[in-house]
N, C-alpha and C positions, 0 to 999 in steps of 0.2 A: 697562544692558544693552550689551554691547561690538557693534562694527559686524560681528565674526564671526557672533555669535548674531543678529542681524537678517538677514543674510544667509541665515542657516540656516533661518529660519523660512517662508519659501515652498517651499524644498525638504521640510519635514516636511509643510506643508500639501497639496503636491502626493502623497507619498506615502500621506497619509491618504485623500486623494480616491481614489486608485488602488486602495487596499484597499478601501473601500468600494464602489467603481464593479464590480471584480472579484467583490467576494462578491455583489452586486446580480445581474450575467449570471448567475452560476452558479444562484443561487435560480431565477431564470427561467428556465432548462436544468432544473433539477431539477422545477419546476412542471410543465412538459412531460410529463416521465417520471413523474408523481406515480403512474400505474397501476401501476409497479414496488412502490410501496409497500404496497399491498392485494392483491396476487396472492398465489397460496398458496405455502407454503414447499417448496423441492425437498430432496432429500438433505441437501445440504452446509449448508443452512441449518436445516431440521428436527431435526437432532441437537443443533447448538447451542441451538435453542429450548427442548429437553428438559433439557439440561446446565443452563441459566440458569433453569427454572422448578422445577428436583430440590428436594423439600423438605431442611432442613436435615439431618434425620437421616440422610438416605443420599446426600446430596451429597459430601462426600470421597471415597467408596467410586465413584461415578459418574465423578468427576472423573478418576479413575485408568486409566479405560477409554475415556476420550475421544479421539475421531479425532486432534483437534491441540489443543495448549494454548489456554487463552485467557486475557487478563492480568485481572489482580483488578478494575482499573478499570472496564475494558470490561463484565465481568462484573456488577458492581453497578449500573454505568449502564443495562444493558440491563434488568436485573431490576429498577430502580427504575420504568423506563418501562413494564415490563409491569405492576406493581403498581398503577401510577398510572392510566394508560390502558385497562387491560384486556389480557388475553393474544390481542390480535389479533397478525396477521403486520404490519400497518404499524405497530403501537405497538413492536415489537422492532426494527423498521427504523430507526426514527426518529431514534435517535442517530448513525447512519452517515450518513444524509441531513444532517443539520444540521451533520456535522464536515466536509462539503466545501467549502461557502462559506467556512467559517472557516479552512480550509486554504490557501484562495485568498488571503484577507487576509492571513495569517502569512507566506507565501512571498512576497508584495508587499513586505512590511517587512523582511525577509532580505535579499532580492535587492536591494534599494535602498541597502544598505551598500555596494554594489559597482557596482551598474549605473545606467542612468538609468531614468525611468519606464517609457519604452517597454518594454525588455529586462525589465524587473521584472514588469509585466503580461505579456508572452510566457511568462515562466517559469511563473507563476501557470496561464495558459491550457492551456500545456504539458501539465501536469500534470494539471489538474482537468476539462479539457474531454476529455480523450483517451477513446475509446469504449470500450477496455477497464479503465481504472480506473472510468469512471462505469458498467460493469457490475459490477465488483467494489463498489463504494459504494454499489449500491443493491439489494445483498442483505444479508442478517442474518449478515456478515462483518467483522472488526476491521480490515481495512487500510485504511479512508479514518480511523478514530480513532487507529491506530497512527502513520499517517504524519503528522497532525496533531499529536500528540503530540511526536514526534522533531523536528519542523519548530519547534516551541515552544521545547522545551528548547535547541536549540542559539540561537533567539534569546534565551533568557534568559541563556545564558552568555554571549552576545556584547555583552550591556549592560557587562561588565566588562573586554571586550577593546578596547584603543586603536583608533581608526580614524585613517586619513588623511585625513580632513575637516578641514581647518583651523578652519571655523568650529564644528564638532562638538566638537573637541577646545578650542574657546576658551569655548564655553558650556555643556558637559557640569556637570552637577551633581555627578556622583560621577567621580573623578579615580582609577584606580587606582594604587596606588604601591608598587612590588613589594617595597621597603626599609622600609615604613613597619611598625612593631611593633605587635604584637596584634592581635585578632581584628576584622577589619572586617564589622559586623552586617550591613550591607546586603548584600554579597556572601554572608555566610552564610546569608540569607534567600533569596536568588534559588537559592542551591544545594540549598536544601531544597525550595523549589516545583519545581525541575527533577526533583528525587527522587521527589514525588508525581505529576508527569506520568508517570515512567518507569513507574508503575503501572497507566497505562492502554496500555502496550504489552509487550506479549511480549520483543520486542529491546531493549527500553529499556537494559539493561545494556550492550548491545553500543556505546551511545553516551554513556554516562556514564563509562564506564572510559575512554575516550581522552580525553574533555575534562578529566577529573580528571589525568591524566597529564601534558596540556599546562601545566596550574596548577603541579603540582610542578616540572615541567620549567624553568618562567621563574624559580621561586624569586626572590629567596632567601627567607628566613622560610617554609620548607618546612614548619615544625611548624603554624606559622599557616594556611596554604594547604590543608593535609591537614584540618584541623578544619573549616575552611569547606567543605569539599567533603564531609566525612563524611555529614550527612544526604543527601545524593543516592547516595553509595556504599552507606551502610546499607540504603537504603529498596530500593534497585534490586537490590543483594545478597539481602535476604533475600524479597523477589518471586519473584526468579530460584528461588532454592535451595528455598524452603519451597512457595511455589504453582504456579510453571512447572514444575520439575523433576517435581511430582506426577504431572503429566499427560504423561509421556514413552511413553506405550504404543506409539506409532506409530513408535519406534525399532527395534522389534521387527518391524516390517512390510517391505513391499519397493517402497511407493509413491515414495520420495524417493531410492531407491538411485542414480539416474542423477544426483542433485544434490548425491550425499555425494563426498568426497574418500578416505572411509574404503575400505579394501579395496583401493587402488590400488596400484600400482609405482611407482618413480621417473618412468620415462616416461610411464607410463598417468597420472600425478599431474600432471606438466608440460602435457600435453596438454591433460587436463580444465580447467586454470586456463585456459589460452589460450584455448579453447573457450569457457568462459562468459564470457570479455572480449570476444571476438570477438561473441558473442551479445547483450550488453550494448550493445555499441558499435553495430550492427544494427539493435536495438531501436526503436521509436519509441513514446512516448520510452524512453530506455535506462533498463533495470533493471524495465519493465513486463512481467507474465507473458504471454510469445508463444505458450506450450505449451497451456494447460488448454482442452481442446475445449470447454467447456461455457460458455466465455466468448466474448463478442463480439470477433472481431479483423477489422479492417479493413486493407485494402490496397488502393493504386492501382492499376487495371486496365493494367498496362504489359505484359502479354506476356512475351515473350523477353527485354524488356529489364529484367525486375525482378531479376534476380540482380546486374546490372552498377550500377543503382538503388541498391540496397542496399549493394552496395560502395564506391559513391560517398559515400553518407550516412555510413556507418562511418568512412570517411576524413575526411569533413569534421567528424564528431562528434570523432575521435580528436585530428585538427589545432588545432581550435579549443579541445578542452579541454585540450589541452597548454600553449596560449598562456594560457588562462585561469589554468590551474594555476600557470604561471611568472608571471602578474601578481599574482595572489593573494599568491603566495610572497613578494612585497616588502614586505606592510603585515602588520601583527600580526594583527587579525581574518580577514584571509584564511588567515593559517597555521592560524588555529583552526580554520576551515572544512575547510581539506587534512586538519589531523591529525585531526579528528573522521571525515571520508569515509575515508581510509586506512585507520585504525583500525579502524573498523566492519568493512569490508571482510576485514581480517586476523583480526579476533575470529570473523566468521561462516566463514572458510573453516577456522580452527581447531577451531570446533564441528563444521563439515561431516566433519573428519576422525574426529571421535567418534559421528557418527551423532546428533548432537543438533540441527543447522540446515543447512536446503539452502542452497548455495551458488551464486549465478548470477541470471539475470534471473528470477525466479519471484515470485508474488505475495506471497509472505512476505518478501520484501526490497523492497516498494514503499517502505518508510518513507525510503530512502537516494534516491531518485529527486529529490526536490527538490533534494538538495546535490550531486547530479551535471549536473542542468540548470542549478543557476545556475554552476559551472564552465565548463561549454560555452556559456553565452549571455556572460560576462565576455568570454572569447575571442574570441567573434563579434563583439562591441560592438566591442572593441579592434581587431581586423582591418578591421571596415567604418571605422571613422574613421580609421584609418592610410590606407585606400585612398580616402576621400572627402579627406583633409587631402592627400593626394598629387595627387590630381587639381586641387583648388581651387589649390594650390601654383603650378600651371602657369599660373594666371590672374593676372596681375600685380597687385596692389593690393586682394586679395581674401583675408580671412581671415587667420588668424595661418599663420606657417611653421613647417617642421618644423626643429630646429637640429641642427647636426652629430652630437650624441650619439642622435639618434633621438627625443627628446622634443617635444614640440609644446606651444605655447600654451594647448591646451583640451586636457586630460589625460582619457583616455578614461574613466577610471575616476570620479572623484569626483564628486560631483553638482554641480549648476548651483549657484553660489553658495560652493563651495569654493576657488575660485580667480575672480581678477579680471583681465580682460583691458582695459588702458587702451590710450591712443595719447598720445605725447609730445609736447605741443603745438611743441617746438624740433625734433625730428628726426623725426616723424610715424612712429615706428616702434614696433611693439607690444613690450608689457613683460608679462613674467609675475611676477606679486607672490607670493613665497613666504609661506608660513604665518608666518613670523616677521615679515613686513610688507615685508621689503626687495625690491625689485625688480630686474631685471635683463634687456636688451634680447634679443631672441631673434638668433640668427644670420640673416645676409641670405638670402635666398631661393636656392634652387639655380641660378635663370637668373641671378643677379647674381654667381655666385662665379666668379672665376678655373676655366676648365678644365671648367665645367658641360658636360655634352652638349647638342648643338645639333641643329637641324634633324631628319634623320630619325630618329635614335636615338632624341630626346624623345620624338617622335610614337609608336614604337615601345613606348616605356616608358608611354605615357600609355594605348596601345591595350590593353598587356598588363594594366594594372590595372584599365583598366573591364572587361575580360573577367573579371577575378577578382571583382572587385564584383559582375556580373552573377551569375557562378558562386555566389557565396555566399549572394547573395538568392534564387536559383533554389533551391537545397539547402534554404534555411531554407522555401521555398514547398512544396518535396515532402514536408519534414519535417512540416509543418503540414498538409498533406493526406493523409498517411500515417496521423497521428495522428487524425484526424475523418472518415476514409474508411468507419469503421464506424457513423457516426452514423444512417444510414437503415436498416441492421440493428439498433441499438440499440431504433429506433424500430419496426420491424416486428416484432421479436422481445418486445416488453412483454407481450405475452399466451401466450407461447411455454410449452410443457412442457419441463420439465428432466429429469423423474425423481422420481417420488415423489411429485409435486404433490398427488396427490389422497387423501393418508393419512388427512386429517381426515375426508374423505367417507367414507372405507372405515370409520373408527372411527363416524361417524353411524351408517352403514347397521349395522353390528354390534350398536349400543347399540337399535337399532330390531328386529332380527330376535332377538336372544338372549334366551333365558325365564330365568326365575328358577332351574331345574336344569340349565342349559345350560354345557357349557364353551366357553371360547374358548381358541384355540390360535392363536398367530402364528409363522409360520416364516421364518428366515432371520436372521442373525447383523446384518446391516446393518439389518433392520427394527425392532428392538427401540426405539431411541431415539425416533425418529418416531411409533412408535406410543404410545410412555408418552405424551408432549408431546400427541399428538392426542387421547388417550383422559382424560388426567387434567388438563391445563392449558388448553388453546385453547379459546377464546372464539369463534373463527371458526364458519362452517358455515352451521346452518338457520337461517331467518328467524325460527322460534318455537321458541327453545332450551328453551322452558318444556313442550313438546311432547314431548321427548325422553325415554326412560327413562333411570335413573340411570346414572352412568358405570361402568364395569366396572373394577375394582381392579385392581393389579398382582398381588395373592395369588391371585386368581382367573382369574389369565391364564396358560396354558403357552406357555413360549417355547422353541422348538426349532430344531436347526439347528447348526452350528459345533461347538462342544466339549461340547452339553448331550445330555443323555441322549435317546434315540430317542422319538419322540412316543407310540406305544404304549406302550412301557414308563411313560411318564410319567402315562398314562388309567388302567393297570392300577395303578399303585401308590398311586390316590387310593383314599380310605375308601369311598364311595359314587360310583358310576359314573353318568354324566351322561346325561339326556334326548335332549339333541341336543349334537353337535359343531360348533361353529362356528370355521372355519378360515381364516387369512387368511396368504397366502404371496407375498414381496415378488416380484415378476416376474423380477428378474435373478437370483434364486437358486432359481427353479422346477425348473430340471434338475436340481441338487445334490438338490434334498429329494424329487425323483420317486419315490426308492425307498420314503421313509418315509411318502407319500401313499399308494402301493401297498400296502403293509403294512397301511393303515386296515381296506380291503377284506377281507385275510384275516382281520383282526381282528372282522370283522362289522359294519363302518360302511360305507354306502353314500352316496353323494350324492344330497341331496334337491334343490339349486338353487344357482346360482352367480351372480354379480354380478362382473363385471370393470370394472377401474379403470384408465384407460390410462396406461401407463408407471409404473403404481405396483404394482398386483398382483390376486390374484384373491382375492373372498371366497365360500366354499363353506359350505352348510350339509349336515350328515351325519347321517342318521338311522340307527336299527338297522335291519340288513338283514332282509328275510324269510329263512326257513328255507332254503328251497331255493336262494335264491342264497349264502346261506353255506356250503350244502353242494357247491356248482358252484365256489366261489371254493376250498375246502378240497381239492377233486378237483385243481384246477389247480395248487395248490401242493406238491404230493406229486412227488417225485423219479420221473422216467420211470425205466420198466423195461427199457427197450430200450437 
């Protein structure tokens, strides 16, 4: 084993320990939030539960009207969890919970290629312990799993990207040679694995295409590079064109209009892009959804200073991100990361021009956040080390110095062990060992150089650097505080109602109330998927399910509202009239359906009893009206003679 490989082993051990430690901490946090696992589904979750649980014979049709697309891998994993553990809310949320600690570990592994252990751990915590992200991850939503899949795709692709770490270069068992002929089986398998991971993320194609483009750009032997990338491209492409595109019904809605480039003039388009970039930079962390009112959003209580703090943090993130980008551009794996990030953003922007994908800091784009944060922390770490080295340089005989070209004996980017600093016994001057084993003395310190600033000027320089150091550390503290500020809300809201939470309760009540000759009607376009899941699949609810009457099938249920025929017309068209009518109306569509409910009375149906479900809807049993009531209703319905 080479000396470089021996030096690299402690760094790898530190990376593994950091990854395991971060995962353990996240598991502990999720343990505190375990109440999120078993609470009832709200609207944004229950429609997904319905689609996942839909029988195979009607699944393709239901996917065509889904609110937003789901990835095939996420869909299959969630369905498997429901089949294995039962169709409980905790079982369907379980894959998202498990994805979060795994994501933390993978972020540490990716970040450690470019940063020290502290910065890598900070990157993982910045993403995974952010209050808004945890709120998303603890719901039946795919964003945690998609972020994990995207970060793992990047990690797999980077295995074949040369690193600047001297020890890593010397000990790597696989060393890519762009000029080598033929197919590289190892790279082929890794690309295929990345393609499989893309099946777990709707936006997986946005990452695979830029990464493949980098492989082809590097050349030569592009024919073989294309063949090696083909599994990933084919899998991601088919997944997008066949499965994801089939679920594009929301393109016809208005929900994401403010995040689309489509329909904007040239000036408005420029303003839109600039606005989204600004909002990304001032987010905490950048890229996490800050606008969805149903999510927990934490912010430090800074009062009138809040806009100025947001501006300061935005400038810090932009500045450190620019330095991080400049630093990464100097190394092959860094250029791969930058190409993946830039290519992904450009593809999302192009997709938004066709109303296919929202652009900007929304929850759908959480998968790019780890890449953004790694770039920012690479820049922040480099600036911090510059500042610390400058301050230590002013103390003679301490630490390595910065040479005339601006490099230092301790490179801010390579991990410990990638360079070795030693002292010459004859000159007692620091030496920088290059990857080829050669060594050169560093330039003398600024204090020993002719013409170096002395006295007051040196003190002013030190003071300015110290202020910059304190400012950067303080900004990091503010960012961390802002990311964690919603933690108390996250804890307090673990049992809060969001809307449509009690759909399972309403379905159970309907099963108890409805008789053999009764007809059940469900009002509201948005209520349909939740009702079908609650009635047909859910295993939650009553402590004694055996005491419940049989479930009411969809063929025995009337759905009204939206583009469907009026309720009275559907009842009149039945071969036999019902004994009772059991009607559930989604609360936010109650006003729109009030006319159809009033028409029931005119048609001879009167309210017998009602049950209200908070933030969900109202269940009402209608009986045939008495003759005198029908006469009065008919009289009221006649046009006035005046």
